C-alpha positions, 0 to 999 in steps of 0.5 A: 510499494512501501516497506517500513521495517522499523517499529514506530510509535507516532502517537504523542512522542516527541524529540528533544530537538526542536529543529527537526521533523516536517516543515511543510507538506505539498500535494501534487497531482499526476499532471504536476500541479501543486493543488494543496500546501500546508506549512507548520513553521514558516512558509516555504515557497512552492518553487522548492518543488522544482527539484522534485519535478526535475527528479520526476522527469528523469523517472520512467514511472511514478514509483521510480521517483527517488523517495529522498531528494536533497537540495542545497537547503532542504530535503524532500521526502515523498511518497506516491499513492492514489495518483498523487505525490505527497512531498514533505519538506524538512530542513535538517537530516531526519530519520527518512522512515519516520517521515515516510510512515507519517505520510502514509499514515496521513493518506490512510487517515484521509481514506478512513474519513472520506472513504477514498483519497483523491484530488477531488476528495481533498479539494472538496474537504479542504477545511477538514483536511487542514484541520486534520493535519493540524491535529496530526502534527504539532509544530512539525512533530507527530502528535495524534495519528490514531484514527480513533483519537482524531475522530473524537477531535474532529468529527467525520464529515456527514451531510447533516453535520455539514448543514448544521455547521453551515447554519450554526457557524460551528466547526467539526473540531471538538472542544474536549480532549479525547478520553484516550489521550488521558490514559496509557492506551491512547489508541483506544477510547474509553466506554466503547459499546457495540451491539454485535461484538466482532473482530476481523483480520485480513492477512494480505501478501504481495509477491515481488518476483523476477523470473528468468527466461528458463523459468528460474527465480532470480529474486523473490520477496513477500511484503505482507500485512495484517489489517483489522476491524475490531468492534468490541465492547469495553477494554478487551485484551487479545492474544493471537498465535501463529502456526509457524511464527518463525516465518515473521522475522522482519516485522514492524508492529502497531504500537498496541503490540507488547513487544516483549511478549512477542520476543519471548513467546512469539504471540501477539498480545494487545489491546486493539484500537476501535475500528480499522487498523494495521496490526503489523507489516512484514517482509520475507526475502528468502527465496526458499520461503517464497513460492511462485504462484503462476508460471508462463510458457512463452515463445516470442520471436522479434527478429529482423523482418516484417513480422514476428511470433508471439505465444504465451500460456499461463498456468497456476503453480504452488497454489495449494489448489486455490483458484488464481483470479483477476489474472492480467498480463502486460507486455511492453513491446519495443518501438519497432512494433507496429501492431499485433494480431493475436487470438486469446483462448480466454479473456480479451486483449488491447494493444496501444499503438502509442505506448506499444503496450499490450494488455491481456485481461484473463480473469480466472485461470481454468485448470482444465484449459490453460489460458493461451494467446498467440499470433503475429507481431507487425514490425517496422520495415527496415528497423533494427531488431530489438536487443531483447524480448519484452519483460511481461508484468503479471498481475493476479489474486488468490483468495484464502491463500498465504503464499508464505505459509503463515497461518493464524493458529488461534485468537483468545480474548481476555478482560471481557466476558462476552464471546465475540465473532472472529474471522480471518481472511487470507489474500495473495496478490502480485506486487512487482511480478515480472517474467523475462522472455 
């Protein structure tokens, strides 16, 4: 999971030092194959990725790979998304968050263009991906990273456009400069018109928490963001206020936000980009402000012998009456476990005898009868008992609920005479939510 707590403007701003920024980009699949590489300066041989593969081999999970890997002559800065590694190569010291944010922005652009970002999609659109990367970076420096600008430069793929390009020999690259690049609002094109004017805001929050055996919160954090879909005619000026803006302390804004207005009045004033964009991200690390949405009652006994006991009950907690949905428990049993025989009162479970991981898909929690799973655990005869019980990973989803308590108060529009349709949605889900047993 990424947290970029710095205000970055990646659109058209360049440094005076020409020896910095991104030199090359390698895209690696989950099997370790480098299936695409892009170089903005001289070519760096893909053998540089051996340093990355060495670090990857030492990591327990893909998320545990160090984001920055130092080599004798380069730095490798990488992210992991959609089962793909995006590895940027830089030759000198660079602000790491700058490169990390660009890599995430590149994945977001690919998703916006192709609806999803995967190895197959990238391979099917090699030419378009190379064209996008050429426009997004100029000699290794971010230039055009806003989706609206890129869509004026490079038309999104369609079947008819692909057929026409094949017949005529033309490309998707426009011959004219985007109108937004000529204004002081580069993220929005001029002359936008819509039949239905509407603006939607989705507030997503992920809860990262570690709960000890007694049910006490060891650590708890919230990673949140506000994603927007704006289809507004003309050049609207929006102003968003919150019921409790003081909760938004550690914040990263989209460049459209007027930062001085936020500092003085704690309101978001901005001219929005056209279409989908991320308005802001925030991080809440104070445990006093993080409510734990679910709890587990567990009795797990894996002592020396041929069998053990397993009994877990899941229930909602601090959800303001909202329903907890898409609940899933993942239990990594120790190697001495041969099999499990369990009976769930709700949902289904699956045990993988190879990885020793038991997954229990619960679905929606019914307040009238809390989900429970219990049964026996078959242990290897003569094996030493495990040093500790397994740590349970919990996944869940709560609609129309923000666990931090952040709530939009109102949204006003200036500069245009029409009244748009406005909507706000709240979603809370589990990030790295672990319960020690």
